[in-house]
N, C-alpha and C positions, 0 to 999 in steps of 0.2 A: 712555217705554217703555225697558226695559233692553235692551242689545245682547246677543243670545244667542250671538253668535260662531259661527253656523252650525248650532246644534242647534235642534230643533223646539220650539215652545212647549209641546207635550205632554210632551216629554222633560224640559224644564226644570221644568214644574209637578210631574211625578212625582218628580224629585230633591228639589225643595223640600219637597214633601209628606212624603216619606220622611225626609229629613234634619232638617228644621227645622219641620215641621208646617204652615206656611202661608207665603204670599208676604209677608204683613205681618211675621211674625217674621224672615224672611230680610232684608227691608229694614232692620229695626231692629238685628239682631244680626250679620249676615254681610257687610255692605258695608264694614266697617272691620276693622282688625286687633284680635285679642283674644289672651289667653294662657289657654287652658283649664285648664292645670295647671302646677305648678312645673317639670316636666321638659320641657315643650314649648317651642317657639319661637313667634314671632309667627305667628298662624294667621288666615287670611282665606278669603274665598269660602266654600265648604262643606268644611271640614276640610283645607285646604291648609296644612300646617305648613311655613312658609318656613324655620324654623330647622333642620329635618331635610332640607331640599332643598339641592342644590348650586346654585351660580350658573348652571351650564350648564342644569340642569333648570328653574330659574325662567325663564331666557331662553326655553327651548323652549316652556314653557307659556304665557308672558305677553307676549313680545315681539310688537308689532304689534296687541295687543289693548287695551293701556292706554298712557297717555302715557309718554314717555321719563323724565319726572320720577318718575312713579309706579313705573315699572320700576326706576329707580335706588334708590328707597326699598326696594323688595322685595329687590333684590340685596344690599343692606346687611344684610338679615336672614339670609342664608344662613349656616348653621352656628351661629347665635346661639340658645342654649337655656339653660334654668335661670336661675340668678341673674344671669347676664350678659346677659339678654334685653332689658334696658331700652334703648330707642332714644333 
């Protein structure tokens, strides 16, 4: 079972249905980082572009919700967009 971090299952299901069409698609496509287009940065969850986010915003959104190692990886993505996006 996925940790919903305080939101209801119904809210989660609505967001997944709207954004990615199904939980199965979410599990396959949204649980790892992707690069949706050349101008974006590493993108994860549902549309969270870590390249467009500041370190402070990434910490506010993710600290305490994921491991310190995972948070460190996301923090390294702050400001990384376009051709420089390779991790």
